[in-house]
C-alpha positions in Angstrom: 103.1 -0.7 -39.6 106.4 -2.1 -40.7 106.3 -5.9 -41.1 109.6 -7.8 -40.8 108.4 -11.1 -42.1 106.8 -10.9 -45.5 105.2 -14.2 -46.5 102.1 -15.3 -48.3 99.5 -16.4 -45.8 98.0 -19.6 -46.9 100.1 -19.9 -50.1 100.0 -23.3 -51.7 103.1 -25.5 -51.4 104.3 -28.8 -52.8 106.3 -31.2 -50.7 107.3 -34.7 -51.7 108.7 -36.8 -48.9 112.0 -38.7 -49.5 112.0 -42.1 -51.2 108.7 -42.8 -52.7 107.7 -39.2 -53.4 109.4 -37.0 -56.0 109.7 -33.3 -56.5 111.6 -30.1 -55.7 111.0 -26.7 -54.4 111.9 -23.4 -56.1 111.7 -19.7 -55.4 109.5 -17.2 -57.1 108.2 -13.7 -56.8 110.9 -12.6 -54.4 109.3 -14.9 -51.9 108.2 -18.4 -52.4 107.0 -20.3 -55.4 106.4 -24.0 -55.4 106.5 -26.0 -58.5 103.2 -27.9 -58.9 103.2 -31.3 -60.3 99.9 -32.4 -59.0 97.5 -34.8 -60.8 93.9 -35.7 -60.0 91.1 -37.9 -61.1 91.3 -40.8 -63.5 94.3 -39.6 -65.5 96.5 -39.2 -62.5 95.8 -42.8 -61.6 97.1 -44.0 -64.9 100.1 -41.7 -64.8 101.1 -42.5 -61.3 101.4 -46.2 -62.2 104.3 -45.3 -64.4 106.1 -42.1 -63.5 107.3 -40.1 -60.5 107.2 -36.9 -62.5 110.5 -35.3 -62.3 110.7 -31.7 -63.6 112.1 -32.1 -67.0 114.9 -29.7 -68.1 116.8 -27.2 -66.1 114.0 -24.8 -65.8 115.7 -22.4 -63.4 118.3 -21.7 -66.2 115.8 -21.5 -69.0 115.6 -18.0 -70.5 112.9 -18.6 -73.1 109.3 -17.9 -72.0 107.1 -20.9 -71.4 103.5 -21.5 -72.3 100.8 -23.8 -70.9 99.0 -26.2 -73.3 95.9 -28.3 -72.7 96.5 -31.8 -74.0 93.9 -34.5 -74.7 95.4 -38.0 -74.0 94.1 -41.2 -75.6 94.4 -43.5 -72.5 96.6 -44.1 -69.5 99.2 -46.1 -71.4 99.4 -43.4 -74.0 99.9 -40.9 -71.3 103.0 -42.9 -70.1 104.4 -42.9 -73.7 103.8 -39.1 -74.0 105.5 -38.4 -70.7 108.5 -40.5 -71.7 108.8 -38.6 -75.0 108.3 -35.3 -73.2 111.6 -35.7 -71.3 113.5 -34.9 -74.5 111.1 -32.1 -75.5 111.7 -29.9 -72.5 108.1 -30.3 -71.4 106.8 -30.3 -67.8 103.5 -31.8 -66.7 101.7 -29.1 -64.7 98.7 -31.2 -63.7 96.4 -33.9 -64.9 92.7 -33.3 -65.2 89.5 -35.5 -65.4 88.4 -37.0 -68.7 91.8 -37.5 -70.3 93.1 -33.9 -70.1 96.3 -32.6 -68.7 98.2 -29.3 -68.7 101.7 -29.3 -70.1 104.2 -26.5 -69.9 106.4 -26.0 -73.0 108.9 -23.5 -74.4 107.3 -20.6 -76.2 108.4 -21.8 -79.6 106.4 -25.0 -79.2 103.3 -25.3 -81.3 100.2 -27.4 -80.7 101.2 -29.4 -83.8 104.5 -30.3 -82.1 102.7 -31.7 -79.1 100.2 -33.6 -81.3 103.2 -35.5 -82.7 103.9 -37.0 -79.3 102.8 -40.6 -78.7 99.3 -40.8 -77.1 98.3 -37.2 -77.8 95.0 -36.8 -79.5 95.1 -32.9 -79.7 96.7 -29.9 -78.0 95.8 -26.2 -77.7 97.1 -23.3 -75.7 95.6 -23.0 -72.2 93.7 -19.8 -73.0 92.8 -17.3 -70.2 89.2 -16.9 -69.2 87.7 -14.2 -66.9 84.4 -13.9 -65.2 82.2 -11.2 -66.6 82.7 -8.8 -63.7 83.2 -5.6 -65.6 80.6 -3.2 -64.1 78.2 -1.3 -66.4 78.6 1.9 -64.4 79.1 4.5 -67.1 82.0 6.3 -65.2 83.9 3.1 -64.5 86.2 3.6 -67.5 87.4 6.8 -65.8 88.4 4.9 -62.7 92.0 4.3 -63.8 93.0 3.5 -60.3 91.1 0.2 -60.2 93.1 -1.3 -63.1 96.3 -0.2 -61.4 95.5 -2.4 -58.3 94.0 -5.3 -60.3 90.5 -4.7 -59.0 88.7 -6.4 -61.8 90.5 -9.6 -61.1 89.9 -9.1 -57.4 86.1 -8.9 -58.1 86.4 -12.2 -59.9 87.7 -13.7 -56.7 85.6 -12.1 -54.0 82.8 -10.3 -55.7 81.8 -7.2 -53.7 82.4 -8.8 -50.3 80.0 -9.8 -47.5 77.4 -7.6 -45.8 78.6 -8.9 -42.4 81.9 -7.1 -42.8 81.6 -3.5 -41.6 84.0 -0.8 -42.8 83.9 2.3 -40.7 84.5 5.6 -42.4 85.7 8.0 -39.7 85.6 11.2 -41.5 83.2 14.1 -42.3 80.1 11.9 -42.3 78.4 10.2 -45.2 75.5 11.4 -47.4 73.5 8.3 -46.5 69.9 9.6 -46.1 67.3 12.1 -47.2 66.5 14.4 -44.3 66.1 18.1 -44.1 68.9 19.8 -46.0 70.7 16.5 -46.6 70.2 14.2 -49.5 71.3 10.6 -50.0 74.0 10.2 -52.6 72.3 8.6 -55.6 75.1 6.0 -56.1 74.5 4.7 -52.5 71.2 3.3 -53.8 72.2 -0.3 -53.0 75.0 0.5 -50.4 74.4 -1.1 -47.0 74.7 1.5 -44.3 75.1 0.6 -40.6 74.1 2.9 -37.8 76.8 5.4 -37.0 77.4 8.4 -34.8 78.1 12.2 -35.2 80.9 13.3 -32.8 80.5 16.9 -34.0 76.8 17.4 -33.2 76.9 14.5 -30.7 73.9 12.7 -32.1 73.2 9.5 -34.0 72.9 11.1 -37.5 76.4 11.4 -39.1 75.3 13.4 -42.1 78.0 14.8 -44.3 78.2 18.6 -44.5 81.5 18.7 -46.3 81.7 15.9 -48.9 85.0 14.3 -48.1 83.6 11.4 -46.2 81.0 10.7 -48.9 83.8 10.5 -51.5 85.8 8.1 -49.3 82.8 5.9 -48.7 82.0 5.9 -52.4 85.5 4.6 -53.2 84.9 1.8 -50.8 81.3 0.8 -51.4 79.2 2.8 -53.9 76.7 0.8 -55.9 78.1 -1.7 -58.5 76.6 -2.6 -61.8 73.6 -0.3 -61.5 74.3 1.6 -64.8 75.0 4.8 -62.9 78.0 6.8 -62.0 81.1 4.8 -60.8 81.8 1.4 -59.2 82.6 0.8 -55.5 85.3 -1.7 -54.6 83.8 -3.6 -51.7 80.3 -2.8 -52.8 78.6 -5.6 -50.7 80.3 -4.7 -47.5 78.6 -2.4 -45.0 79.6 1.2 -44.4 79.5 2.6 -40.8 79.5 6.5 -41.1 81.3 8.1 -38.1 81.5 11.9 -38.3 84.5 13.5 -36.6 85.1 16.4 -39.0 82.9 19.4 -39.4 81.5 21.2 -42.4 84.9 22.8 -43.0 86.7 19.5 -43.0 88.3 20.1 -39.6 88.0 18.2 -36.3 89.9 17.5 -33.1 91.9 14.7 -31.5 89.1 14.1 -29.1 86.5 13.7 -31.8 88.8 11.4 -33.9 89.7 9.3 -30.9 86.0 9.0 -29.9 85.1 7.9 -33.5 87.7 5.2 -33.5 86.6 3.9 -30.1 83.0 3.9 -31.3 83.7 2.0 -34.5 85.8 -0.6 -32.7 83.1 -1.1 -30.0 80.3 -1.3 -32.6 81.9 -4.2 -34.6 83.7 -2.5 -37.4 86.5 -4.8 -38.8 88.2 -2.1 -40.8 88.4 1.6 -39.9 89.3 4.0 -42.7 91.1 7.2 -41.5 91.5 9.5 -44.4 92.5 12.4 -42.1 95.7 13.6 -40.6 97.4 15.9 -38.2 101.1 16.9 -38.4 101.4 16.5 -34.6 101.1 13.3 -32.7 98.1 12.8 -30.5 98.3 10.4 -27.6 94.5 10.2 -27.4 94.3 9.1 -31.1 97.2 6.7 -30.7 95.6 5.0 -27.7 92.3 4.7 -29.7 94.1 3.1 -32.6 95.8 0.6 -30.3 92.5 -0.2 -28.7 90.9 -0.9 -32.1 93.8 -3.2 -33.0 93.3 -5.2 -29.8 89.6 -5.4 -30.6 90.4 -7.0 -34.0 89.8 -3.9 -36.1 92.4 -2.8 -38.6 93.0 1.0 -38.9 94.0 2.1 -42.3 95.3 5.6 -42.3 96.4 8.2 -44.9 100.2 9.0 -44.7 99.6 12.7 -45.1 100.0 15.2 -47.9 103.0 17.4 -46.9 105.1 15.7 -49.6 108.0 15.1 -47.3 109.5 13.2 -44.4 108.9 16.0 -41.9 110.6 14.2 -39.0 107.4 12.9 -37.4 107.5 9.3 -36.2 108.4 7.3 -39.4 107.6 10.4 -41.5 103.9 9.8 -41.1 101.1 12.2 -39.9 98.9 11.1 -37.0 97.3 8.6 -36.9 99.4 6.9 -39.6 102.3 7.3 -37.2 101.1 4.5 -34.9 103.5 1.9 -36.1 102.3 -1.7 -35.8 98.8 -0.7 -34.9 98.0 1.0 -38.2 98.5 0.4 -41.9 100.0 3.6 -43.3 99.2 4.3 -46.9 100.9 6.8 -49.3 99.8 7.8 -52.8 101.0 7.2 -56.3 100.0 9.0 -59.6 99.0 7.5 -62.9 102.7 6.8 -63.7 103.1 4.6 -60.6 105.4 7.1 -59.1 105.1 8.6 -55.6 102.7 11.4 -55.8 104.5 14.7 -55.2 102.4 15.4 -52.1 102.6 12.0 -50.5 104.5 11.8 -47.2 107.3 9.2 -47.0 109.6 7.7 -44.4 110.3 4.6 -42.4 106.7 4.3 -41.2 105.2 3.9 -44.6 103.7 0.5 -45.3 102.5 0.7 -48.9 101.1 3.0 -51.6 97.9 3.1 -53.6 96.7 5.4 -56.3 96.0 8.9 -55.0 96.2 10.8 -58.2 97.6 14.1 -59.3 95.1 16.7 -60.6 97.9 18.8 -62.1 98.5 16.0 -64.7 96.6 14.1 -67.4 99.0 11.2 -68.1 96.2 8.9 -69.2 95.0 11.5 -71.7 91.3 11.3 -70.9 90.9 15.0 -70.7 90.6 15.2 -66.9 93.2 15.7 -64.2 94.4 12.4 -62.9 92.4 12.4 -59.7 90.5 9.5 -58.2 86.9 9.8 -59.5 83.9 9.0 -57.3 80.6 10.5 -56.3 80.5 13.6 -54.0 79.0 17.1 -53.7 79.3 19.4 -56.7 80.7 22.0 -54.3 82.8 20.9 -51.4 81.2 22.1 -48.1 77.8 22.6 -49.7 75.5 19.6 -49.0 72.7 21.3 -51.1 74.8 21.7 -54.2 73.8 18.3 -55.6 76.0 15.3 -56.5 78.4 14.7 -59.3 81.4 12.6 -60.3 84.2 14.4 -58.4 87.9 13.9 -58.8 89.9 13.9 -55.6 93.6 13.6 -54.9 95.6 12.8 -51.9 96.5 10.0 -49.5 92.9 10.3 -48.4 91.9 8.7 -51.7 94.6 6.0 -51.3 93.6 4.7 -47.9 90.0 3.7 -48.7 91.3 1.5 -51.5 93.4 -0.4 -49.0 90.4 -0.5 -46.6 88.1 -1.9 -49.2 90.7 -4.6 -50.1 90.9 -5.5 -46.4 87.1 -5.7 -46.3 87.1 -8.2 -49.2 89.8 -10.3 -47.5 87.7 -10.5 -44.3 84.7 -11.4 -46.4 86.6 -14.5 -47.5 88.2 -15.3 -44.1 86.6 -13.4 -41.2 89.1 -15.0 -38.8 91.9 -12.8 -40.1 93.5 -10.5 -37.5 94.8 -7.0 -38.2 98.3 -8.5 -38.2 97.3 -11.1 -40.7 95.8 -8.6 -43.1 98.8 -6.3 -42.8 101.2 -9.1 -43.5 99.2 -10.3 -46.5 98.6 -6.9 -48.1 102.2 -5.8 -47.7 103.7 -9.1 -48.8 101.6 -9.1 -52.0 102.3 -5.5 -53.1 103.8 -4.8 -56.5 107.3 -3.6 -55.8 108.0 0.0 -57.0 111.4 1.8 -57.0 114.4 0.1 -55.4 114.0 -3.7 -54.9 112.3 -4.4 -51.5 110.8 -2.0 -49.1 111.8 1.6 -49.3 110.8 4.8 -47.6 109.1 6.3 -50.7 106.7 3.5 -51.6 106.9 1.2 -48.6 106.4 -2.4 -49.7 105.0 -1.3 -53.0 101.7 -0.7 -54.8 98.5 -2.3 -53.5 97.6 -5.4 -55.5 94.0 -6.4 -54.5 93.9 -9.5 -56.6 97.2 -10.8 -55.2 96.1 -10.2 -51.6 92.9 -12.2 -52.2 94.8 -14.9 -54.0 97.1 -15.4 -51.0 94.0 -16.2 -48.8 93.5 -19.6 -50.3 93.4 -22.7 -48.2 96.8 -24.0 -47.1 97.1 -27.0 -49.4 99.9 -29.6 -49.7 100.1 -32.1 -52.6 101.6 -35.6 -52.6 102.2 -37.0 -56.1 102.6 -40.7 -55.4 102.4 -43.3 -52.6 101.5 -47.0 -52.2 100.3 -49.3 -49.5 101.6 -52.4 -51.3 103.5 -55.0 -49.3 106.8 -53.7 -47.9 105.7 -50.0 -47.8 104.5 -48.1 -44.9 103.1 -44.6 -45.8 102.3 -41.9 -43.2 101.2 -38.3 -43.6 102.4 -36.0 -40.8 100.8 -32.6 -40.2 102.1 -29.8 -38.1 99.7 -27.0 -36.9 101.9 -24.3 -35.5 98.9 -21.9 -35.0 97.4 -21.2 -31.6 93.9 -22.1 -33.0 92.8 -25.6 -34.1 93.1 -26.4 -37.8 90.2 -28.1 -39.6 92.0 -30.4 -42.0 90.9 -32.6 -44.9 92.8 -35.3 -46.7 91.7 -36.5 -50.1 93.2 -39.7 -51.5 93.1 -40.4 -55.3 93.2 -44.1 -56.1 94.7 -45.7 -59.2 91.2 -46.7 -60.3 90.0 -43.1 -60.3 88.1 -43.3 -57.0 88.4 -40.6 -54.3 88.4 -41.2 -50.6 88.2 -38.4 -48.1 88.8 -38.1 -44.4 88.7 -35.1 -42.1 89.9 -34.2 -38.6 90.9 -31.3 -36.4 94.6 -30.8 -35.5 94.8 -28.9 -32.2 96.8 -25.8 -32.0 100.6 -26.2 -31.4 100.5 -29.9 -32.1 101.3 -32.6 -34.7 99.1 -35.3 -36.2 100.2 -38.4 -38.0 97.9 -40.3 -40.3 98.6 -43.9 -41.5 97.6 -44.1 -45.2 96.9 -47.8 -45.0 94.4 -47.3 -42.2 92.3 -45.1 -44.5 92.6 -46.6 -48.0 93.5 -50.2 -47.2 96.1 -52.6 -48.6 97.6 -52.7 -52.1 96.6 -49.2 -53.2 98.6 -46.8 -55.3 97.5 -43.3 -54.3 98.1 -39.6 -54.5 96.9 -37.2 -51.9 96.1 -33.6 -51.0 96.1 -32.2 -47.5 94.3 -28.9 -47.0 93.3 -26.8 -44.1 91.6 -23.6 -43.1 94.8 -22.6 -41.3 98.4 -22.5 -42.5 99.8 -26.0 -41.9 102.9 -28.0 -42.8 102.5 -31.6 -44.1 105.0 -34.2 -45.1 
């Protein structure tokens, strides 16, 4: 699904209105970066009384790396003195924090001792990184090199394993989800939530896996996490809907695949993983994919493994050839290069690790496939289970599907178009700058996609309702849906005052600051919403 407009949905922005507000906008990350000079709590009240916070130094031209420091201030007056001195020290105030703390950005050669020499500074230290303890204890997790490549540990810190209400359909060879007859439940599905599914090969309600491919795909998405066994699933708290459309030999038909897609969309799946392909276009499958899109289900499809642009629509196998109705995923190897087998062309949206079993670039003694649980012998459901290494765009697609499931866990109102735009706009660019036919928009970045989901927030650094000033906040909701909006005012005495309202779709709303906070107030404000909005 080629996306023309690549923006960060819900990305935070800073706007300062003319006159009493101060600030400026800059570009970052090939798209949009906003310089944040936002202060909150008691410290901002003191600082706002003295300074409009210009960005000190010509930072666009600075070549030296910059470092953030946490600074303890003595009092509000001292803060003013420190900020005045900072102008000549090439420092920039990033934000003020409660209890006399603030974050200051400085050139890399600056030391804490340098900052402590500034007036009003009690102490300073580097703003050290902290991470949630989300590393799983699954013993085979260290072998899952693909998860580091897509920043999955950081994504877990943001979203955990997702929400059980989000259903991801695996339209494949079935899933080893139960113990019955000759079939056994995969051990690492011990805590995996399985939704009812269907078998379009045997035409019954028991989509057992006779081949193993679908089990491997489902395990990539949602095998058990932190259970001290095997490997870790990505969206381990989301639900899996097994839909069998491939037989024990790994083959199926257009009619079974189309039926599986219709079934998943009708039964409430929000994401449909299609790790299957045909070199010929199927109208039946294409219409099913379009139907799912209209129902609000995102189809994520493997680009195909012929290793070429064979002249199909956009170079993609079916159903990855369905343009705007599908997210087409190619594969990379451990080196972040297009895997030799991965199809390419104008229809490719992005890539994710698919591995290359002919190489061992990470030096772990195994071929660089994607490891997850499946049968010991492909096509033999009685052979037992093991950690199996797979390669192909079939292994890439479920990583994108799992990321989409985590995004929906945070914001269930996202549409397939929203998810596509966010995922493609947050990819890590590979190869030539911008989109290209070999890697699409780049390598999946699960953390960046989740980070882009934050509430749309606008910050106003300074305002007043003193005599002679009339302050308004204007909000534009360009969405079709209503936008629940909250405004938080930060007073000079450290008090907070909140107000909330709904801005109807396709409309503007103006708020008189004086009507909320009263006369003779020096204030800062944040405006945030569940929808992308514009505020000034």
